[in-house]
C-alpha positions in Angstrom: 19.7 26.6 -2.9 19.5 28.8 -5.9 21.2 26.1 -7.8 18.6 23.6 -6.7 15.7 25.7 -8.2 17.8 26.3 -11.5 18.0 22.6 -11.6 14.3 22.2 -11.3 13.8 24.8 -14.1 16.4 23.0 -16.2 18.6 26.0 -16.2 21.7 24.4 -14.8 24.5 23.1 -17.2 28.1 22.0 -17.2 29.9 21.7 -13.8 27.0 23.0 -11.7 24.8 20.4 -13.0 27.2 17.6 -12.6 28.0 18.5 -9.1 24.3 18.9 -8.1 23.4 15.5 -9.7 26.2 13.8 -7.9 25.2 15.5 -4.6 21.6 14.3 -5.3 22.8 10.8 -5.7 24.1 10.8 -2.1 21.7 13.1 0.0 18.3 11.6 0.6 17.0 14.9 2.1 17.8 16.9 -1.0 16.0 14.1 -3.1 13.0 14.4 -0.9 13.1 18.2 -1.4 13.3 17.7 -5.1 10.4 15.3 -5.0 8.2 17.7 -3.1 9.1 20.7 -5.2 8.4 18.6 -8.5 4.9 17.8 -7.0 4.2 21.2 -5.8 5.1 22.6 -9.4 2.8 20.1 -11.1 0.0 20.9 -8.6 0.4 24.7 -9.2 0.5 24.3 -13.0 -2.6 22.0 -12.9 -4.5 24.5 -10.7 -3.4 27.7 -12.6 -3.1 26.4 -16.1 -1.6 29.2 -18.2 -2.8 32.0 -16.0 0.0 34.3 -14.9 1.1 33.7 -11.3 -0.1 36.2 -8.6 2.7 38.9 -7.8 5.6 37.4 -5.8 4.1 34.0 -5.4 6.9 32.1 -6.9 9.4 34.0 -4.5 7.3 33.4 -1.5 7.2 29.6 -2.3 10.9 29.5 -2.9 11.6 31.3 0.4 9.3 28.8 2.2 11.2 25.8 0.7 14.5 27.5 1.6 13.4 27.5 5.2 11.9 24.0 5.1 
């Protein structure tokens, strides 16, 4: 799941990026999670602007998504 978040942050490259993109072409569940995570990211950025995130907020959101 960490690769999924790295993908969202555009921090994946090489074989890891290629493998995840192939997986996303075949896995509708992961595509749905990706779409939701992108919407959530846009919503948070729109609401917070450039303000720093509250402590551990990102970690709590990622954990919740891992369990979803």
